[in-house]
Rosetta silent file (secondary structure, phi, psi, omega in degrees, C-alpha in Angstrom):
SEQUENCE: XXXXXXXXXXXXXXXXXXXXXXXXXXXXXXXXXXXXXXXXXXXXXXXXXXXXXXXXXXXXXXXXXXXXXXXXXXXXXXXXXXXXXXXXXXXXXXXXXXXXXXXXXXXXXXXXXXXXXXXXXXXXXXXXXXXXXXXXXXXXXXXXXXXXXXXXXXXXXXXXXXXXXXXXXXXXXXXXXXXXXXXXXXXXXXXXXXXXXXXXXXXXXXXXXXXXXXXXXXXXXXXXXXXXXXXXXXXXXXXXXXXXXXXXXXXXXXXXXXXXXXXXXXXXXXXXXXXXXXXXXXXXXXXXXXXXXXXXXXXXXXXXXXXXXXXXXXXXXXXXXXXXXXXXXXXX
SCORE:     score description
SCORE:     0.000 S_00000001
   1 L     0.000  -33.305  175.868  105.021   96.095   74.622 S_00000001
   2 H   -62.723  -36.134  178.013  106.254   92.550   73.732 S_00000001
   3 H   -63.693  -43.819  178.166  106.654   91.851   77.417 S_00000001
   4 H   -62.541  -35.782  178.197  103.094   92.986   78.102 S_00000001
   5 H   -65.152  -43.414  178.619  101.838   90.802   75.252 S_00000001
   6 H   -62.859  -38.770  179.474  103.598   87.749   76.702 S_00000001
   7 H   -67.421  -41.707  177.015  102.186   88.519   80.121 S_00000001
   8 H   -58.263  -40.682  179.048   98.693   88.955   78.739 S_00000001
   9 H   -66.386  -39.357 -178.340   98.911   85.504   77.114 S_00000001
  10 H   -64.681  -48.045  179.574  100.129   83.969   80.367 S_00000001
  11 H   -70.707  -30.931  178.559   97.367   85.334   82.529 S_00000001
  12 H   -60.091  -35.319 -175.460   94.741   84.727   79.871 S_00000001
  13 L   -70.063  -15.472 -179.267   95.483   81.008   80.051 S_00000001
  14 L   -96.545   -6.850 -176.287   94.559   81.077   83.756 S_00000001
  15 L   -69.128  135.984  174.707   91.195   82.777   83.275 S_00000001
  16 L  -106.839  -35.056  175.321   88.055   80.889   84.164 S_00000001
  17 L  -146.400  157.334 -176.267   85.714   83.818   83.639 S_00000001
  18 L   -72.062  -15.899 -178.006   86.167   87.375   82.404 S_00000001
  19 L   -88.075  -10.973 -174.775   85.003   88.810   85.730 S_00000001
  20 L   -79.172  154.871  173.582   87.709   87.224   87.910 S_00000001
  21 L   -83.515  118.377 -177.138   90.794   89.079   89.093 S_00000001
  22 L   -81.440  150.221 -178.130   93.705   87.441   87.382 S_00000001
  23 L  -141.023  145.224  176.322   96.979   86.664   89.167 S_00000001
  24 L  -138.838  134.535  178.751  100.412   85.545   88.094 S_00000001
  25 E   -59.840  142.645 -176.814  103.431   84.575   90.317 S_00000001
  26 H   -60.017  -37.869  177.748  106.169   87.195   90.217 S_00000001
  27 H   -56.166  -41.223 -179.863  108.732   84.555   89.176 S_00000001
  28 H   -67.203  -40.389  179.271  106.625   83.691   86.179 S_00000001
  29 H   -71.613  -43.641 -177.465  106.185   87.319   85.125 S_00000001
  30 H   -76.538  -22.581  172.255  109.805   88.314   85.701 S_00000001
  31 L    88.203   -5.739  179.394  111.101   85.177   84.053 S_00000001
  32 L  -166.201  164.416  176.454  113.858   84.261   86.514 S_00000001
  33 L   -80.486  170.941  177.741  114.858   84.181   90.152 S_00000001
  34 L  -141.911  133.576  175.017  116.974   86.859   91.859 S_00000001
  35 E  -102.208  120.933 -179.857  119.542   86.594   94.665 S_00000001
  36 L   -68.795  141.816 -174.600  119.744   89.622   96.905 S_00000001
  37 L   -64.368  -34.811 -176.966  123.305   90.952   97.395 S_00000001
  38 L  -108.651  136.227  175.913  123.035   91.128  101.203 S_00000001
  39 L   -91.190  118.808 -177.795  121.961   88.213  103.361 S_00000001
  40 L  -121.142  124.615 -179.290  119.723   89.629  106.128 S_00000001
  41 L   -59.254  133.046  178.477  118.311   87.428  108.883 S_00000001
  42 L    87.985   -6.253 -178.521  114.526   87.246  108.668 S_00000001
  43 L  -114.700  155.622  178.617  114.467   88.490  105.112 S_00000001
  44 L   -64.680  137.309  176.443  114.315   86.540  101.821 S_00000001
  45 L   -89.727  -18.084  173.136  117.804   85.750  100.394 S_00000001
  46 E  -146.532  162.245 -173.565  116.328   85.298   96.907 S_00000001
  47 H   -57.899  -36.844 -176.701  113.108   86.235   95.178 S_00000001
  48 H   -67.696  -14.752  173.818  111.770   82.663   95.225 S_00000001
  49 H   -71.790  -18.304 -179.981  111.844   82.846   99.058 S_00000001
  50 L   -90.857   78.378 -177.517  109.026   85.430   98.911 S_00000001
  51 L   -69.953  138.401  173.861  106.251   82.892   98.359 S_00000001
  52 L    97.374   -9.368  179.271  102.861   84.301   97.258 S_00000001
  53 L   -69.876  126.597  179.635  104.284   87.466   95.570 S_00000001
  54 E  -121.505  153.452  172.117  102.216   88.202   92.446 S_00000001
  55 E  -125.298  116.195 -174.067  102.397   90.735   89.646 S_00000001
  56 E  -120.551  171.140  178.245   99.026   91.464   88.055 S_00000001
  57 E  -138.773  159.613  170.172   97.574   93.896   85.516 S_00000001
  58 E  -149.095  161.723  177.826   94.360   95.755   84.719 S_00000001
  59 E  -104.633  133.325  176.082   93.321   98.194   81.954 S_00000001
  60 L   -76.203  167.564  178.326   92.323  101.775   82.704 S_00000001
  61 L   -64.505  -20.785  175.970   89.293  103.529   81.184 S_00000001
  62 L  -104.501   23.285  167.570   91.675  105.301   78.787 S_00000001
  63 L    80.488   29.920 -179.489   93.292  102.138   77.583 S_00000001
  64 L  -111.407  132.042  179.240   96.478  101.878   79.604 S_00000001
  65 E   -90.599  115.189 -179.140   97.688   98.541   81.046 S_00000001
  66 E  -107.376  140.993  175.909   98.874   99.079   84.604 S_00000001
  67 E   -98.873  150.281  172.480  100.739   96.570   86.773 S_00000001
  68 E  -144.122  142.002 -179.303  100.380   96.047   90.443 S_00000001
  69 E   -94.403  143.654 -174.972  102.290   93.863   92.914 S_00000001
  70 E  -147.942  142.158  176.738  100.368   91.898   95.518 S_00000001
  71 E  -159.351  155.230  175.121  101.060   89.587   98.485 S_00000001
  72 L    83.959  174.909  178.415   99.463   88.445  101.683 S_00000001
  73 L  -135.263  160.430  178.407   95.925   88.181  103.039 S_00000001
  74 L   116.166 -152.652 -178.509   93.823   90.216  105.462 S_00000001
  75 L   -62.448  138.564 -173.817   93.069   93.920  105.690 S_00000001
  76 E   -85.578  134.996  177.157   94.073   95.674  102.442 S_00000001
  77 E  -128.065  116.538 -176.066   96.996   98.119  102.352 S_00000001
  78 E  -106.990  126.626  175.654   97.639   99.947   99.078 S_00000001
  79 E  -104.681  137.331  173.217  100.975  101.634   98.362 S_00000001
  80 E  -117.329  117.709 -179.065  101.524  104.278   95.669 S_00000001
  81 L   -67.490  167.813  175.044  105.240  104.746   94.817 S_00000001
  82 L   -79.609 -173.586 -179.073  106.958  108.087   94.231 S_00000001
  83 L   -60.362  131.763  179.036  108.067  109.653   90.992 S_00000001
  84 L    66.288    3.172 -175.867  109.890  107.180   88.743 S_00000001
  85 L   -90.451  176.322 -172.542  109.600  104.505   91.463 S_00000001
  86 L  -158.941  169.924 -176.352  108.011  101.060   91.297 S_00000001
  87 H   -64.860  -25.631 -179.369  106.735   98.021   93.186 S_00000001
  88 H   -61.897  -35.422 -178.409  110.075   96.195   93.033 S_00000001
  89 H   -65.352  -14.649 -178.277  111.542   98.764   95.434 S_00000001
  90 H   -94.532   11.095 -170.559  108.887   97.711   97.959 S_00000001
  91 H   -58.445  -38.940 -179.727  110.059   94.064   98.085 S_00000001
  92 H   -73.835  -45.339  178.689  111.243   94.278  101.739 S_00000001
  93 H   -60.859  -42.387 -178.215  108.237   96.311  102.941 S_00000001
  94 H   -68.549  -40.101  179.402  105.854   93.980  101.201 S_00000001
  95 H   -57.602  -45.816 -179.468  107.551   90.874  102.584 S_00000001
  96 H   -68.155  -45.444 -176.401  107.253   92.155  106.158 S_00000001
  97 H   -75.064  -27.286 -178.134  103.697   93.438  105.897 S_00000001
  98 L   -66.202  -10.240  175.089  102.348   90.505  103.926 S_00000001
  99 L   -71.056  -17.430 -174.576  102.605   88.412  107.109 S_00000001
 100 L  -131.448  -25.110 -175.586   99.556   90.354  108.338 S_00000001
 101 L  -126.588  160.593  166.612   97.971   92.320  105.501 S_00000001
 102 E   -85.927  109.721 -171.887   96.956   92.037  101.881 S_00000001
 103 E  -106.534  129.613 -178.955   99.570   94.373  100.460 S_00000001
 104 E  -128.205  132.524  173.487   99.201   95.983   97.004 S_00000001
 105 E  -122.316  118.834 -178.890  101.700   98.265   95.261 S_00000001
 106 E   -88.121  129.686  168.134  100.601  100.018   92.105 S_00000001
 107 L   -87.126  111.415 -179.387  103.105  100.803   89.393 S_00000001
 108 L   -61.120  158.194  177.711  101.811  104.166   88.043 S_00000001
 109 L   -54.274  140.096  179.927  101.539  104.679   84.323 S_00000001
 110 L    75.653    7.843 -179.463  104.980  105.286   82.760 S_00000001
 111 L  -133.461  155.904  176.392  106.658  103.659   85.745 S_00000001
 112 L    57.563 -132.311  179.898  107.762  100.184   86.726 S_00000001
 113 L   -91.692   -4.578  179.223  106.175   97.456   84.718 S_00000001
 114 L   -70.970  160.665 -175.089  103.170   99.555   83.671 S_00000001
 115 L   -64.105  143.607  175.674  102.626  100.654   80.078 S_00000001
 116 L   -96.618  119.236 -178.639  104.481  103.729   78.732 S_00000001
 117 L  -133.003  163.393 -174.396  102.111  106.137   77.018 S_00000001
 118 L   -96.940    6.463 -177.352  102.238  109.725   75.818 S_00000001
 119 L  -132.452  166.085  177.576   98.985  110.829   77.485 S_00000001
 120 L    76.221   18.684 -177.794   97.478  111.106   80.975 S_00000001
 121 L   -87.744   67.812  174.349  100.654  112.482   82.559 S_00000001
 122 L  -140.108  148.821 -179.435   98.931  114.511   85.266 S_00000001
 123 H   -63.132  -31.892  174.331   98.559  113.799   88.936 S_00000001
 124 H   -57.922  -42.502  179.709   94.767  114.008   88.506 S_00000001
 125 H   -69.580  -36.395  174.065   94.881  111.137   86.019 S_00000001
 126 H   -63.791  -35.795  177.229   97.119  109.180   88.379 S_00000001
 127 H   -66.183  -39.010  175.403   94.563  109.711   91.052 S_00000001
 128 H   -64.582  -35.340  176.187   91.879  108.387   88.667 S_00000001
 129 H   -60.828  -42.550  177.770   94.108  105.381   87.896 S_00000001
 130 H   -61.227  -45.056  176.493   94.208  104.658   91.628 S_00000001
 131 H   -56.407  -44.599 -178.538   90.420  104.884   91.822 S_00000001
 132 H   -69.199  -28.639  172.897   90.163  102.445   88.919 S_00000001
 133 H   -67.071  -44.202 -179.281   92.512   99.980   90.594 S_00000001
 134 H   -60.887  -44.194 -179.890   90.295  100.084   93.720 S_00000001
 135 H   -64.632  -41.913 -179.357   87.197   99.541   91.547 S_00000001
 136 H   -59.122  -38.999 -177.453   88.931   96.745   89.583 S_00000001
 137 H   -86.786   -8.197 -179.734   89.730   94.914   92.807 S_00000001
 138 L    67.328   33.113 -175.966   86.289   95.490   94.238 S_00000001
 139 L   -83.844  125.569  178.371   87.732   97.099   97.353 S_00000001
 140 L   -89.678  -34.308  178.479   85.163   98.806   99.556 S_00000001
 141 L  -153.267  142.860  178.516   87.676  100.127  102.149 S_00000001
 142 E  -155.298  164.632  171.083   91.498  100.006  102.455 S_00000001
 143 E   -91.836  135.733 -177.141   94.434  101.728  104.044 S_00000001
 144 E  -115.483  135.531  178.013   96.329  103.954  101.571 S_00000001
 145 E  -130.997  125.096  178.700  100.014  104.812  101.750 S_00000001
 146 E  -125.010  131.705  173.904  101.808  107.168   99.413 S_00000001
 147 E  -104.218  133.048  179.161  105.533  107.909   99.379 S_00000001
 148 L    53.639 -128.375  179.344  106.896  111.088   97.818 S_00000001
 149 H   -55.580  -26.826  177.201  104.843  111.773   94.663 S_00000001
 150 H   -59.109  -30.785  174.378  102.663  108.868   95.665 S_00000001
 151 H   -63.962  -40.280  177.902  101.295  111.022   98.534 S_00000001
 152 H   -62.009  -38.459  177.469  100.268  113.605   95.935 S_00000001
 153 H   -59.842  -42.783  178.167   98.451  110.947   94.017 S_00000001
 154 H   -69.440  -34.833  176.052   96.420  110.070   97.127 S_00000001
 155 H   -64.230  -38.599  175.552   95.747  113.745   97.804 S_00000001
 156 H   -64.514  -40.539  176.633   94.418  113.996   94.261 S_00000001
 157 H   -59.119  -46.024 -179.810   92.324  110.852   94.857 S_00000001
 158 H   -65.626  -41.632  178.663   90.867  112.449   98.017 S_00000001
 159 H   -59.981  -39.930 -176.401   90.231  115.732   96.160 S_00000001
 160 H   -83.667  -40.094 -167.644   88.417  113.975   93.347 S_00000001
 161 H  -122.543   -4.011 -177.917   86.664  111.067   95.138 S_00000001
 162 L    74.880 -167.360 -170.648   86.710  111.818   98.842 S_00000001
 163 L  -110.344   12.041 -174.582   87.687  109.462  101.663 S_00000001
 164 L   -54.307  -38.668 -176.156   84.836  106.893  101.508 S_00000001
 165 L   -92.874   -2.312 -177.805   87.132  104.048  100.617 S_00000001
 166 E   -98.747  120.531  178.735   89.986  105.106  102.876 S_00000001
 167 E   -80.927  -56.338  174.796   90.172  103.634  106.359 S_00000001
 168 E  -140.152  151.327 -179.190   93.475  105.224  107.298 S_00000001
 169 E  -122.767  149.240 -177.483   96.028  107.173  105.198 S_00000001
 170 E  -132.761  127.445  179.918   99.831  107.309  105.391 S_00000001
 171 E  -120.392  121.711 -175.308  101.986  109.975  103.818 S_00000001
 172 E  -110.772  101.919  165.321  105.734  109.544  103.604 S_00000001
 173 L    54.537   51.785  177.303  107.865  112.679  103.244 S_00000001
 174 L  -117.190  122.362  177.010  106.151  114.584  100.467 S_00000001
 175 L   -55.089  148.978 -179.651  106.214  118.399  100.282 S_00000001
 176 L   -77.728  -29.204  171.516  102.756  119.992  100.184 S_00000001
 177 E  -150.556  110.637 -179.570  103.896  122.302   97.277 S_00000001
 178 L   -68.144  -39.016  178.792  107.299  121.708   95.763 S_00000001
 179 E   -72.621  126.982 -176.847  107.003  124.959   93.802 S_00000001
 180 L  -101.955  117.953 -178.020  107.760  127.978   96.000 S_00000001
 181 L   -75.750  147.648 -172.434  105.776  131.086   94.977 S_00000001
 182 L   -69.320  -23.043 -179.185  107.577  134.399   94.844 S_00000001
 183 L   -96.547   12.877  177.892  105.118  136.148   97.151 S_00000001
 184 L   -82.188  145.429  168.376  105.413  133.600   99.940 S_00000001
 185 L   -75.993  166.188  178.528  107.040  134.437  103.230 S_00000001
 186 H   -58.267  -36.306 -178.785  109.816  132.172  104.479 S_00000001
 187 H   -67.707  -44.381  178.702  107.377  130.565  106.912 S_00000001
 188 H   -60.052  -40.209 -179.596  104.864  129.822  104.138 S_00000001
 189 H   -66.780  -41.973  179.895  107.639  128.224  102.064 S_00000001
 190 H   -66.009  -41.658  179.886  108.738  126.027  105.007 S_00000001
 191 H   -61.437  -40.404 -177.594  105.120  125.060  105.808 S_00000001
 192 H   -82.644  -25.278 -177.157  104.453  124.105  102.162 S_00000001
 193 L    85.883   21.132 -179.136  107.859  122.547  101.637 S_00000001
 194 L   -61.775  132.888 -177.928  108.759  124.582   98.582 S_00000001
 195 L  -131.448    0.342  177.236  112.201  123.826   97.216 S_00000001
 196 E  -144.892  153.166  174.684  112.178  125.307   93.698 S_00000001
 197 L  -119.425    9.154  179.855  111.194  128.463   91.907 S_00000001
 198 L  -142.934   94.368  177.411  111.821  127.012   88.431 S_00000001
 199 H   -62.071  -35.465 -177.599  109.856  123.857   87.597 S_00000001
 200 H   -66.718  -42.010 -179.693  111.446  123.811   84.160 S_00000001
 201 H   -70.041  -36.002  179.865  115.042  123.798   85.464 S_00000001
 202 H   -66.740  -44.088 -179.502  114.140  121.156   88.079 S_00000001
 203 H   -63.748  -43.200  178.057  112.561  118.881   85.444 S_00000001
 204 H   -62.275  -36.785  178.273  115.576  119.387   83.121 S_00000001
 205 H   -67.591  -41.642 -174.974  117.952  118.510   85.952 S_00000001
 206 H   -78.993  -28.773 -170.689  116.168  115.345   86.892 S_00000001
 207 H  -116.638  -15.352 -176.262  115.438  114.043   83.375 S_00000001
 208 H  -129.037    9.338  176.095  117.939  115.586   80.952 S_00000001
 209 L    75.029   18.701  176.836  121.132  116.003   82.947 S_00000001
 210 L   -69.334  150.217 -179.243  120.907  119.792   83.220 S_00000001
 211 L   -58.504  142.716 -178.342  122.964  121.311   86.099 S_00000001
 212 L  -124.848  142.109  170.078  121.301  121.292   89.490 S_00000001
 213 L  -144.366  179.654 -173.042  122.048  123.378   92.605 S_00000001
 214 L   -66.809  -14.805  175.429  120.226  124.155   95.823 S_00000001
 215 L   -84.596  -13.002 -178.072  118.281  127.054   94.161 S_00000001
 216 L  -100.355  -34.094 -177.263  116.826  124.615   91.612 S_00000001
 217 L  -162.857  173.639  175.306  115.875  121.671   93.815 S_00000001
 218 L   -78.702  106.349 -176.411  116.410  119.868   97.080 S_00000001
 219 H   -76.143  -21.767 -175.706  119.851  118.377   96.643 S_00000001
 220 H   -64.775  -38.300  178.248  119.772  116.519   99.941 S_00000001
 221 H   -63.709  -37.210  175.924  117.327  113.948   98.721 S_00000001
 222 H   -64.989  -44.466 -178.229  119.502  113.285   95.699 S_00000001
 223 H   -63.585  -41.556 -179.123  122.602  112.969   97.866 S_00000001
 224 H   -70.468  -25.321  177.391  120.870  110.575  100.305 S_00000001
 225 H   -67.122  -25.325 -176.995  119.618  108.428   97.500 S_00000001
 226 L   -86.015  -12.200 -177.827  123.240  107.652   96.503 S_00000001
 227 L   -76.498  125.054  175.204  124.261  106.494   99.978 S_00000001
 228 L   -91.385   54.506 -170.281  124.586  102.732  100.249 S_00000001
 229 L  -101.385   19.708  174.677  124.078  103.038  103.978 S_00000001
 230 L  -151.109  126.554  179.142  121.469  100.304  104.419 S_00000001
 231 H   -63.232  -32.066  175.577  121.633   96.659  103.316 S_00000001
 232 H   -61.813  -45.957  179.554  117.903   96.679  102.892 S_00000001
 233 H   -63.966  -40.220  175.835  118.116   99.653  100.549 S_00000001
 234 H   -62.267  -42.814  179.903  120.880   98.037   98.557 S_00000001
 235 H   -63.623  -49.180 -179.387  118.865   94.849   98.178 S_00000001
 236 H   -68.108  -36.474  178.921  115.650   96.508   96.977 S_00000001
 237 H   -64.998  -38.382 -179.752  117.556   98.845   94.703 S_00000001
 238 H   -69.025  -40.910  179.143  119.473   95.937   93.114 S_00000001
 239 H   -64.824  -42.324  179.010  116.263   93.982   92.617 S_00000001
 240 H   -67.238  -38.027 -178.032  114.509   96.934   90.988 S_00000001
 241 H   -67.630  -33.028 -178.872  117.524   97.651   88.763 S_00000001
 242 H   -66.933  -37.561 -169.835  117.577   94.047   87.549 S_00000001
 243 H  -115.928  -16.000 -178.536  113.992   93.946   86.331 S_00000001
 244 L  -110.688  123.433  177.663  112.814   97.535   85.818 S_00000001
 245 L  -107.466  100.632 -177.551  114.064   99.655   82.949 S_00000001
 246 L   -75.883  134.546  174.781  113.118  103.222   83.665 S_00000001
 247 L  -104.761  108.267 -177.239  112.570  105.441   80.620 S_00000001
 248 H   -52.026  -39.511 -177.509  113.489  109.068   81.467 S_00000001
 249 H   -67.694  -36.152  179.114  111.256  110.512   78.785 S_00000001
 250 H   -68.374  -43.119 -179.506  108.260  108.502   80.078 S_00000001
 251 H   -75.607  -25.540  176.923  108.770  109.642   83.692 S_00000001
 252 H   -57.712  -33.795 -169.924  109.503  113.208   82.586 S_00000001
 253 H   -55.753  -38.647 -175.688  105.969  113.712   81.383 S_00000001
 254 H   -90.393  -15.274 -165.836  104.332  113.940   84.815 S_00000001
 255 H   -65.358  -43.082  178.937  107.084  115.758   86.656 S_00000001
 256 H   -59.169  -48.943  178.884  106.173  119.343   85.746 S_00000001
 257 H   -56.276  -44.964 -179.595  102.573  118.819   86.695 S_00000001
 258 H   -60.313  -46.903 -177.547  103.699  117.197   89.946 S_00000001
 259 H   -62.495  -34.254 -169.500  106.066  120.041   90.885 S_00000001
 260 H   -93.883   -2.297  177.247  103.516  122.823   90.284 S_00000001
 261 L   -79.300  142.042  177.278  100.576  121.340   92.284 S_00000001
 262 E  -121.197  112.373 -172.440   99.747  122.920   95.611 S_00000001
 263 L  -100.422   14.663 -176.516   97.861  120.617   97.979 S_00000001
 264 H   -60.408  -34.340 -179.319   97.425  122.884  100.958 S_00000001
 265 H   -70.810  -34.172  174.871   93.694  123.184  100.508 S_00000001
 266 H   -66.826  -44.825 -179.718   93.302  119.355  100.462 S_00000001
 267 H   -62.681  -38.657 -173.078   95.424  118.994  103.579 S_00000001
 268 H   -83.237  -20.532 -169.875   93.517  121.737  105.383 S_00000001
 269 H  -134.466  -12.528 -167.564   89.932  120.863  104.408 S_00000001
 270 L  -121.112   -1.321 -178.436   89.411  117.421  102.792 S_00000001
 271 L  -104.699  111.311 -174.350   91.158  114.784  104.959 S_00000001
 272 L  -123.605   28.590  174.872   88.769  113.382  107.617 S_00000001
 273 L  -125.698  160.692  178.710   90.393  109.987  108.325 S_00000001
 274 E   -61.265  139.536 -172.876   93.259  109.119  110.682 S_00000001
 275 E  -129.600  137.762  167.099   96.666  109.977  109.117 S_00000001
 276 E  -110.678  132.512  177.879  100.271  108.924  109.772 S_00000001
 277 E  -122.917  128.561 -178.288  103.014  111.159  108.374 S_00000001
 278 E  -113.731  135.154  174.973  106.629  109.881  108.180 S_00000001
 279 E  -159.901 -166.311  179.568  109.693  112.040  107.840 S_00000001
 280 E  -170.374  177.179 -174.625  113.010  112.593  109.540 S_00000001
 281 L   -67.407  -23.906 -177.421  115.990  114.689  110.590 S_00000001
 282 L   -98.077   17.076  176.768  117.816  114.014  107.299 S_00000001
 283 L  -117.818  131.971  174.567  114.929  115.293  105.164 S_00000001
 284 L   -65.174  -14.182 -177.809  114.456  118.879  104.061 S_00000001
 285 L   -85.455   -4.988 -175.236  110.745  118.209  104.037 S_00000001
 286 H   -53.679  -40.181  177.028  110.395  117.794  107.811 S_00000001
 287 H   -60.155  -42.204 -177.242  109.029  121.362  108.457 S_00000001
 288 H   -69.914  -29.422  176.878  106.232  120.844  105.905 S_00000001
 289 H   -68.601  -36.163  176.610  105.460  117.449  107.442 S_00000001
 290 H   -66.048  -40.183  177.625  105.084  119.083  110.839 S_00000001
 291 H   -63.354  -43.400  179.220  102.742  121.632  109.325 S_00000001
 292 H   -59.128  -46.126 -179.240  100.598  118.862  107.729 S_00000001
 293 H   -62.332  -34.433 -179.341  100.496  116.992  111.002 S_00000001
 294 H   -79.212  -17.441 -175.896   99.388  120.079  112.892 S_00000001
 295 H   -94.636  -42.032  177.336   96.704  120.871  110.248 S_00000001
 296 L   -70.869  128.645 -171.017   95.038  117.498  109.705 S_00000001
 297 L   -55.986  -41.284 -176.456   92.626  116.898  112.582 S_00000001
 298 L  -123.978   68.483 -177.394   93.668  113.312  113.405 S_00000001
 299 E  -121.397  144.027  174.622   97.345  113.073  112.336 S_00000001
 300 E  -123.071  132.461 -179.084  100.393  111.590  113.895 S_00000001
 301 E   -96.572  126.290  170.467  103.931  112.557  112.917 S_00000001
 302 E  -107.390  109.148 -178.354  106.690  109.935  112.975 S_00000001
 303 E  -108.390  116.293 -177.194  110.048  111.742  112.793 S_00000001
 304 E   -88.543  148.668  178.058  113.071  109.410  112.482 S_00000001
 305 L   -81.360  171.958  173.825  116.517  110.367  113.718 S_00000001
 306 L   -57.632  -42.569 -179.754  119.689  110.263  111.643 S_00000001
 307 L   -67.273  -24.054  177.984  120.540  106.963  113.269 S_00000001
 308 L   -91.821   13.994 -177.635  117.161  105.599  112.215 S_00000001
 309 L    62.423   46.077 -176.829  117.751  106.547  108.590 S_00000001
 310 L   -79.889   63.884  175.644  115.396  109.487  108.793 S_00000001
 311 L  -122.551 -165.380 -171.254  115.678  110.715  105.166 S_00000001
 312 L   -67.924  -16.267 -174.962  113.457  110.699  102.113 S_00000001
 313 L  -112.496   24.477 -173.509  114.045  106.880  101.716 S_00000001
 314 H   -53.855  -38.425 -171.749  113.407  105.929  105.350 S_00000001
 315 H   -75.484  -19.578  176.946  110.845  103.231  104.591 S_00000001
 316 H   -93.957  -28.206 -179.684  113.311  101.445  102.320 S_00000001
 317 H   -85.920  -25.872 -179.103  116.445  101.995  104.387 S_00000001
 318 L  -134.027   61.802 -174.005  114.786  101.055  107.720 S_00000001
 319 H   -67.940  -24.306  178.525  111.832   98.789  106.722 S_00000001
 320 H   -65.720  -51.135 -179.436  111.738   96.994  110.097 S_00000001
 321 H   -68.335  -39.628 -179.033  111.042  100.183  112.077 S_00000001
 322 H   -61.428  -47.657 -177.481  108.766  101.578  109.359 S_00000001
 323 H   -71.825  -26.162  175.295  106.585   98.507  109.136 S_00000001
 324 H   -67.787  -46.830 -179.341  106.473   98.188  112.934 S_00000001
 325 H   -67.359  -38.440  178.351  105.388  101.809  113.290 S_00000001
 326 H   -64.317  -42.584  177.865  102.968  101.494  110.413 S_00000001
 327 H   -62.687  -41.905  177.544  101.404   98.401  111.861 S_00000001
 328 H   -60.386  -44.445  175.672  101.034  100.041  115.268 S_00000001
 329 H   -60.547  -48.210 -177.783   99.277  103.000  113.608 S_00000001
 330 H   -64.636  -29.489 -170.927   96.918  100.796  111.609 S_00000001
 331 H   -97.740  -10.331 -177.621   96.001   98.666  114.609 S_00000001
 332 L   -75.882    0.000    0.000   95.480  101.355  117.255 S_00000001
């Protein structure tokens, strides 16, 4: 909270009127520069090389201060991170896309630099938070991209508010229903992407160190997250670790609700804009992404190979291919 108070004082000093959208340079908000561990041609070697990167805030209708990262100009592209993730992890993706787009990454409540609170830990509230960000920025239409749980947040947004403000939507490797019902056939489970029959055990494993096995959750995503098999992934992870202090108790609050939501009705009936779906050979979610791509009327599936880092973290491990594919989709 002391950090948020200091930030509020900083941006308040820049205000000319109460109606303007305030902005603060990332270096000013974070308080220091950062040198990335790997030098990659065409990418920033330190944070200060990413000129124009800002970290801003707004207050939700239920009194929560949320942070969002912003860079670039042009057509607006809004990213929603996955569970426990944050805008810092998008530093490479933002840098590449900000050459052509106005890129915004929302830190959901209880994640990243956003405020930690004991209420509103439901995907529906996260969807409302996204709507309030759009309203705060005065955006009439934008492209929306959700990774992992972030896709669920966009599905909730569509369920609650429709697609009026969405030009195109992008979903990256999120099961349609993580919870697998006991009366499902194996094909239904694969189509939905179900990986657990015990939300409680899954939540305990992710947040309290309880034992995990393949009957409790998808272990492949956990295993792939630990591989330092991409210099881009190492850089963005190091940057996030330096500035973001994740509180397990804060992130735990939304996880049960997230696991038990079933979005098949939204996928089947409520998405009427062009959609890109990203997954890959190293993701257990690929069958459900194929089902979604075959069900949404105007959807394209991008399936990455193992050599292309086609796992749950493909956009961070292979940001060059991802941003090129994403740009092609948005411009076609």
